[in-house]
N, C-alpha and C positions, 0 to 999 in steps of 0.2 A: 783612774778609778780602780783598775785591777790591782795596781801596785799598792794602793792604800788598803784594799781588802786583804791582800796577801800579807801585808805587814801586820795588820791587826790579828789575823788568824794565827800567825806564828808566835805572837806574844802571849796568847791565852790558850794554849793547846788543851789544857785540862777542862777549861770552861767550854770550849768547842765540843770536846768529846762528851761532856755531860749533857749539853743541849742535844747532841745527836742521839744519845741514849734515851732522853726524855721524849724525843719525837717518835720513838718506836711505839710508845703507848697508843697515841691516836691511830698510828698506822696499823697496829695489831687489831684495834677495834674496827677499823675499816675493812681489814681482811676478813674478820669474822662476819661482818655485815654484808659482804659481797656474795650474791647467789651464784651457784655454779649450774650451768645449763648442760645437760647430758644428751640433748636431742639435736643432732646435727641437722636433721630435716627441717627444724624450725628456723634455720638460717637461710632457707630458700627465699628468693625474691617474693614479696607479697602480692605482686601483680600477676603471678602465674595462676592458671586455672586450678591446679592442685592445691595451692595455698588458699585461694578463695573458697574452694570447696571445704577445706579444713575449717575455715571460719564459720561456714554455714553449719557444719556438724556441731560446732560449739553453740551457735545461736542461729536458728531457733531450736535445733533438735536436742540440745543439752547432751550431746554425744561426742564430747571433745576427745575421748579416748575409748577404745574398746579392747577387751581381752576375751579370750576363750578359755573356759574351764572344762577340762576333760575329767570325768569321774569314771573310774574303771572298776568293774566288778562289784558295784554296790547296789543295794535294792533301791527301788524307786522312792520309797519312803524317806530314805536317808537324803537322796538328792533333793526331794521336795522340801525337807526341813532345812537343808543347806542353803537353798536359794532364798528362803525367808531370812536366814541369818545374814546372808550377804546383802540383801536389800536394806537391812538396818545399819549397815556400815556407813559412816559419814562419807560424803562425796561420791558414793555409788548412786548414780541417777536411775539405773534400771538394771534388771537381770531377767533374762528371757530363757525359758525352757518349755518343754512340752506341756507342763502343768499350766503355764500361762496361756497356751494356745488351744489345746483340745481337752485339757483335764487329765489328771493322773490316772483316772479310772479306765480310760480308753486303752485297750490292748495295743501293743506296738504294731501288730499286723494291720490294724484298722486305721492307723495314722496315714494321711496322704503321703504318697511316695516322695514328693519333694521335701517334706519335712523329715520323714523317716531317714532319708539318705543324708540329710544335713545334720541331724541331731543324734543319730545312732550309728554305731559301727561295732558289730560283734557284741562283746560284753561291756562296751564303753558307750557313754553318752556325753553330750557336750551342751554347755549353756553359754550364752553371751552375757557379758558383764560390761556395763557402760558407766563412765565417770563424767562428772559435771565440770571438771577442770582439764586443761590441756594435758597431753600424755606425759610430759616431762615435769609437770608442776610438783611442788612439794606435797600438795593435797592428794594428788593421784598416787604418788609414791607411798604415802602413808596408808591410803586405802588399799593398795596392792599388798602391803605388808599385813594389814588386818585380814584381808581375804585369805592369805596363806595361813594365818593363825587359826582360822575357823575350819580349815580343811584338814583331812587326814592324809596319810601317806599314799592313798590311792587316787589322789587328786593332782592334776597337772595344769598349772596356769600358764597360758601361752599368749603371745601377742607382742607387738612392738613396744608398748609401754612397759611390759614386764622385762623385756631385754634392757631397756633404759634403766630400770630399777636395779637389775643385777650389775650393769656397768657401773652405776654409781657406787654400789657396795664394794665392788672390786677396787675401784679407784681410791675410795676413802681408806681402804686398808693398805694399799700399796704406796700411796704418796709419801708418807714419812720415810719409807724405805728408799724411794727414789732419791729424795733430797739427801738423806744420810749417806747413801753410797756415792752419790755424785761428789759430796764434800770430801769423803775419805779418798776417793780416787784422784780428785783434783789436788788434795794435799800431797798425795804420793807423787804426782807429776811435778808439782812445784818443789818438793824436797829434792828431787833429782836435778832439776834445771836451775834452781835459784841458789844463791851463794850463802844463804843463812837459813838455819833451822827455824828461827822465830819468824822470819819475814812472811812465809806462807800463811801463818795464823793472823798476822796483821792484815794481809791482803783479804783474807776470807772474812775477817770482821768487818772491814769496810764494804766489801761487796755484799755481805749478808745484810747489812743495814740498807743498802740500795735496793735489794730484793724485797725486803719487808716494806720499805717506802712505796715501791712500785705496786705490790699487791694490795697495800692499804689504800692507795689512791684509786684503785679499781672500783671503789664504792661509787664513784661518780658515774661509772658506766652502768651501774645497777646489777649487771651479771657478766660473767665471762664463761667461755666454754670449758669443758673438762680437758680438752686438748691443750688449750692455752694454759690451764692450771698445771698440767703435767709437765710441759716442756719449757715454760717461761723462766722458771727459776734456774734450771741448769743452763739454758741458753744465755741468760743474762750473766751467769757466772763465767761461762766460757768466752763470751764476746767482749765483756768489759774488763777482763783480766789484763789485756794489752795496756789499757790506760794506766792501771796501777803500776805496771812494770816500767812504763815510760817515765812516770813521775819520779819513781825511786831512782832510776838510773840517772836522770837529770840532777836529782839531789846529790847523788854521789859525785858527779862532775863538779857541782858548785861548791861542795865542801872543801875541795882542794884550793878554791879561790877565795874563801871567806874564813875569817877567824871564828865568827859566831855561826853556829849551825842554824840558828833561826834566820839569819840573813841568807844563808845558802838555800833554805827551804823557801824563803820568799821568792828568790829568783827562779827556783824550780817550779813554783806555782804559776808564776807569770809565763814561763816558757810552756808549761803544760796546758795552760788555758789557751794560748795562741795556737798550739799544735792540735790539741784534742778537739777544740771547737770546730776545726776544719776536717780533721781525719774522721771524726765520728759521723760526719754528714753522709758518707757513703753507706755506712751501716744503717743509719736512720732511713735513708732513701730506700734501701732494700726492703726494710720492714714496711714502710708506708706504701710501697707499691702493692702490698697485699690488700690495702684498703680499697683498691679499685675493682676488686672482685664483686660480681653481683651476688655471689654466695657470701653473705655477710659474716660468715665465720672468718674470712680473710681479714675483714676490718677489725674483728675482735682480736685476732692474733697480732695484726699489724700495729694497732694503737697501743696495746699492752707492751709489746716489745720495743717499739720506738720510744715510748715513755720510759721504759726500763733503761734504754741506752742513755737518754738525757739525764735521768736520775743517777745512772752510773757515773757519767762524766762529772755531774755536780758533786757527788760524794767523793770522787777522787780529788777534786779541786778543793773542796771545803772541809772534808772530814779526815781523809787519809793522811794529810800532812801532820795533823795533830797526833794521830795514832803513831806515826813514825817517830815524831819528836819525843813522845812519851816513852816509847819502848826502844829508843835509839841505842842505849847501852846494851840491852839484851840482844838486839839484832847484831851488833858488832861482836859481842862476846861469843856468839854461837855461829861463827862463820865457818864455811867449809868449801872445798872445791866442788864445782859443778861437774856433773857426769856427762855433759854434752860433748860429744867428740868433735875434734877439729875437722873442718871440711876443706882445708887448704888443698889437699891432694885432689879431692873431688872437683873443687872449683878449677884447679889447674887443668884437669882432664877435660872439663866442660869447655873451658875457654880455648884450649888447644884444638878441640874438635867442634868448634862453634857452628860451622856450616852444616855438618851432618846432624848435630843436635837440633838446629833450627829446622832442618828438613824433617826430622823425626816428629817435631812438634806439629808441623803441617799434616804429615801423614796420619798422625793419631786421630785427627778429626774424622777421618772416613769411618773406621770401625766404631768410634765413640758415638757419632751422630746416629749411625744405623742402629746400634744397640739401644740407645736412648729412646728412639722412636718405636722400637719393637718390644719394649719392656711391658709385661703383662700388668694390668691394673684391675683392681676389684673395687666395687662400689658398695656391696652389701655389707653393712657394718657388723652384723652378727658373725660374719666370717672371721672377724678379728678377735672374737671372744673365745675363752676356753670351752671346749665341747661338753664339759661335764657340768656347766652351769645349769641350774634348774630351768631357766627360761629356754635355753637352747635344747635341752632334753624334751621339754614340753612342745616346743615348736616342731621338733622332729616327729614327735608322736602325732601331732595335729596333721602334719603332712602325710605320714605313712598310713594312719588309721582312717582319717577323714578326707584324704586327698585335698587338703586345703593348705597350699603353700603360700598363697597370697589372697588377700581379701580386698576387692575393689568396692568403693562406695560411690554411688551415683546420686546426685541431687537433681531433680527435675520437677516441672510443674505438676500439680496434682489434679489439673482439670483435663488431663488426657483421658479419652474415652476408654471404657473397659475393653472394647474390641481392639483398640490400638495397643493398650497395655499388654493384652494377651499375645498379640503378634510380636511386640517388642521383646517380651520375655522369651518367646519361642526362638526368635532370631539370636538373642543373646546366648541361649543354651546351645545353639548350633555352632557357635564359634569354637574352634579347637582349643582345648585346655580348660574350658568353663565347666565346672562340676555342679554348681547349684546357683539358683537365683532366688533371692528372698525379697519380696516386696509386699506392700499392703494388698495389692490386687491378688497376688498369688496366695496370700494367707486367707483372703476373703473367699476366693473361689466363686464359682457361678451359682447364683440363686441363694446365697447366704446373706441375710440382712446385716446391715452395717452395725446395728446395736448388739449383735452377738460377739463382736470383736472386743476383747478386754481393753479397757482404757489405757493401760500401760503399754500394750502393743501398739495401739493406735497412736499414742503420743510419740512412740519411738519412730514410727514410719511416716507420719503426716503432721506437718506443722506450718501454720501461716502461709498456706497456698503452695507449699512444697511437699514433695514426697521423696522418700529415700529407698534406694535399692541397694542390697548387699549382694555382690556377685563374687563367688569364690572360684579360685583358679588353682590348677595343679602345677602351674609354672612358678618357678622361684622369682622373687623380685630382682631387679637390677640385671635382667638377662635380655637377650635379643628376642627370645620367645615372648616374654611379657610385653616388651615394647611393641612388637607386631600385634599382639592380642589387643593392647590398648588402642592401637590405630583402628583395628577392625571394630572394636566396641564403639569408638567415637563416631565412625562412619554410620553405624546402625542407629546410635542414639540420636544423632543430630537430624535424622530423618523425621523424628517425632517431636523433638524439642531442641532447636538450635542453641538455646541458652543453657542447656544442661551442662553440669560440671562433673568431672570424674576426679576422685581423690583417693586417698589410701596409700599404703606403703608402696605399691607398684607404680602408681602415677607419680608419686613424689620422688621415687628413685630415678624414674626416667627423666624428670625435670632436673634432678641433681646431676645426672650424667651429661645432659645437654648444656647445663649452666657451667659446670666445672671445666668442660672441654674448651669452652670459649674463654673462661677466666684464666686458664693456664697461659694461653697465648697473650692475652692482654697484659696481665701482670708481669709476664716475662719481658715483654717489649718495654713496658713502662720502667721497670727496674733497670734494664740495660740503658735506656735513654737517660734516666735521671743520673745514674752513676757516671755515664759517659760525659754528661755536661759538667758534673762536679770535677772530674779529673781534668777535663779540658780547661776549666777555669783555673785550677791549681797550677797546671803546667803550661798554660797559655799555648796549647797545642791541639791539633786535630788528630794527629797520628798516634801520639802517646796513649790517649784513652782507648783508641781503637785496638792497639796491641795489648794493653793491659787487660781490658775487658774480654777480648777474644781468648787470651791465655787462661783466665779464670773460668770462662765459659767452657773451655776444653776440660778443665777439672770437673765441672758440673756434669758435662756429657759423660765423662768416664764414670763418675759416681753413679748416675742413674743407669748407665749402660751395664754396670756390674750386675744389676738385677736380672738383666736379660741373659748374661753369660752364666749366672748362678741358677737360673731357672726359678726365681722366686717372684711371686706376685707382690705388688706394693699397693697400699691404699690410695684412693683417688686424690686425696689432698696432699700427699707427700711430694709429687713433682713440683707443685706450685710453691709450697713452703721451701723446699730445698733450693729451687732456682733463685728465689729472692734472697733467702737467708745466706746461702753459701756465697753468692756473689757479693752481697753487702758486707758480710763479716770477714771474708778472706781476701777480698781485693786489696785490703790494707797491706797484705804481705807483698804484693807486687808494687804498691805505691811506696812502701818503705824502701825497697831495694832501688827503685827508679829514682827516688829523691836523693839517695846517697850517691848514686851514679852521676846524677846531674851536678851535685855539689862538688864531687871530685873533678869533674870536667871543668867546671868553672874555676877551680883552683889551679888549672893549668896542666893537669895530668893527662896522659894519653889514654886512648880508649881501653887498652888492655889493663893498664894499671888501675884505672878508675873502676872497671867492672870487678877486678879482683878485690879491691878494698870494699866496694859496695856489697859484694856477695859475702865476704868474710864478716863484715859488721852486721849484716842482716840475718845471717843463718841462725844464730843463737836465739834472737827474738822470735823468729818465725817458728822454730822448733818448740820453744816454751809456750807460745800462744796456742799453736795447733795441738800440742800434747794435752794442755789443760782442757780445751774444748773437746778433744777426742775422749779423754777419760771421763769428763763430767757427763757427756751424753751417752757414752757406751755403757756406763753403769746402769742407766735407766733400762736399757734394752735387756740387761741380764735378769732383772727381776720383774719386768712388766709382763703380766699374763695377757694383756690386751695387745694384740699384734699391731693395731693401728698406732699406738704409742711407741711400741718397740721398733717398728719399721722406720718411723720418722727419726727416732734417735740413732738407730744404726746408720741411716743415710747421712745424718748430720755429723756423726763421729767419723765415718768414712770420708765424707766430703772435706772435713778439716784436714785429715791426713793427706788426701790426694792433692788438695790445694797447696799444702806445704811442700809436698814432693815436686809438684810442677814448678812452684816458685824457686825451690832450691836447685833442681836439676835441669830445668828447661829455661827458666826466665833469664839467667845470665847470658846464655847464648843468643836468645831472641833479642835482648837489649843491645848486645854488642853488634849483631848483624844489622839491626834496624836504626842504630844511632845516626848514621849519615842522613837517613830520611827524617829523623827527628830534628836534626840540625837545620834542614831546609824548610821544614813545615811548622816550626815552633818559634815563638817570640822569645828572643834572648835565651836560647837553649844552653849555649856554652858560655855566655857572657852575663855576668851579674848586672842587672839593669842599674844605671846610675841613680842615686837618691834624688828624689824630687826636690828641686830648688824653688823655694817660695820667693816670689817677687817682693820688693819692698812694700811695706804697708803704707797705705795712704795716710799722710799726716792729718790728724784730726785738729781742726781749727775750732777753738772754743768761742762761742758767741758771747759777747758781753751781756751781762744781766741787765735787765731794765733798771732805770734809776730808783724806782720804788724798792726793788729787791735789794739794791746796794745799800740804800738807806737803812733798811731793816737789818 
């Protein structure tokens, strides 16, 4: 079957290339139709109390998102007119200021202290703006844009949804630069390591098609995260480059054996299909391990990247051969020597000092593991954003002027008695770090009839048997202080309503920390186990996968440990992504060298000669692959002003380099020293298994047809 397809592909290269180009049209439409989600907190498990509380803010309270608008140094008349203009903006469900509560004519000094402290600070005043769609929805983003338009330079819009809006604007502006720089740097790397000036462009054309196909097919997911959007293209470029190189090198070998280059390409396709369908499994397994995260951001990245690898392999098998055949003359005409240095002396030194090098490998685990476990991690997403963004400036002003670093939202029954509510509010205010408590009861006060409360305020705080409390804190979200504060609030709250739920940025960040810490362990173990089993099946061995996975894990520990030695904080999602991606993508370096080592041993060569040949034949491929992945991801970190994206890409690029260095400088010694163990614990390690001999087929005896059938 594969032979027939390969033969037909090589006979109509221009037709295949045309079909591949036409397929870019629906893929581009799918890319445009795929929504991008910029709210990482929306990926939290939906069974968590904070997520359930968020759902209740959407329905019945119609308070899916809230932002705070600070108006500085403006008269009350301007602020009153502004709030009316904001209420008229589509998807703004409500806007609350003192004019809604006590009237604009009441002097500030006569406003109750709880309201005055919450809504006024020096020459500045604050209003609450609520939206009827989730915080990261397109409708809320458009509403925030319109709110900013009706405000003047003395207004500062703060809140988590506003941070999401600015994140989206930054990403939309920087993404074309990401991709362009990744392509340029990958071209530079390939120009140095490949033997033709034209060949890098052919590779990029093929991989570019695979990237577009991958992004276009994301429409079936409905949406992807902005992190996936930022790193998927450059990751796919770096990870699948190996497959293109393998196909072309096999084509070069076959050309010496065939008069017709089309026949040579046919054999190259067959060999590539058999090899890549197996070797790509480790990379796919590394990505799919992310799907086991409870934080569904992992599933988002895992599915997109695993799909990207599958489409990358498919494009290499189906499209790249046609492009090579079409541009074969140009590729040959523009050949040059590669600038990859010879590693013969290095390999000789490593093999000569194999025991000390193997000992160094073991000793490196001690500092690497220690540093990896002590690297600082941050969870607060706005820490990764430029400090001069309008939302960041506004959040800082909200914190400094109004002592509001975090806002907690509490949903509880509305049949709690007035005396209990008064006691609950007092106990909440006594918790360290709480600056103000806003509830229906605190606004109503004692002795004020219910009908005096404006309907807009009533609808905001009471709906369908539930009431809402807004509790402001001076503590930053994603800190130990806020986590302790939430525990204290929960203990108080459940004395009055065991079914009450706390949500908001602080509660969701705490759940994010708890969820991701467990996710890191689970996905790491799953990726190691899956890749271990794949390598064990390929080599029919228990010890070979143990050594290969351990060696690449050392590279991962060193990569993450660099953050500890450099004193840099990394975003919470980075360790999980790096551990799965680096293991899945770069374990191929070790597999490549080990496969050649085994091949030479089976050919009758001694251990030393076999490892010399294996190292010499693998070094160039490892350098090329690692350099392309290094350049493609490093380029993103140069231009990204979002540290979350930049940190992940720096670690990916550094991880590719470290894995290559470990494979080139440590792996030969480790393989040489461990080879006797491989021989005793592997099936047919040094001996090629004999071909399966099929037994003689049972002779089929034809039954005579019935007489009627014969007559007919």
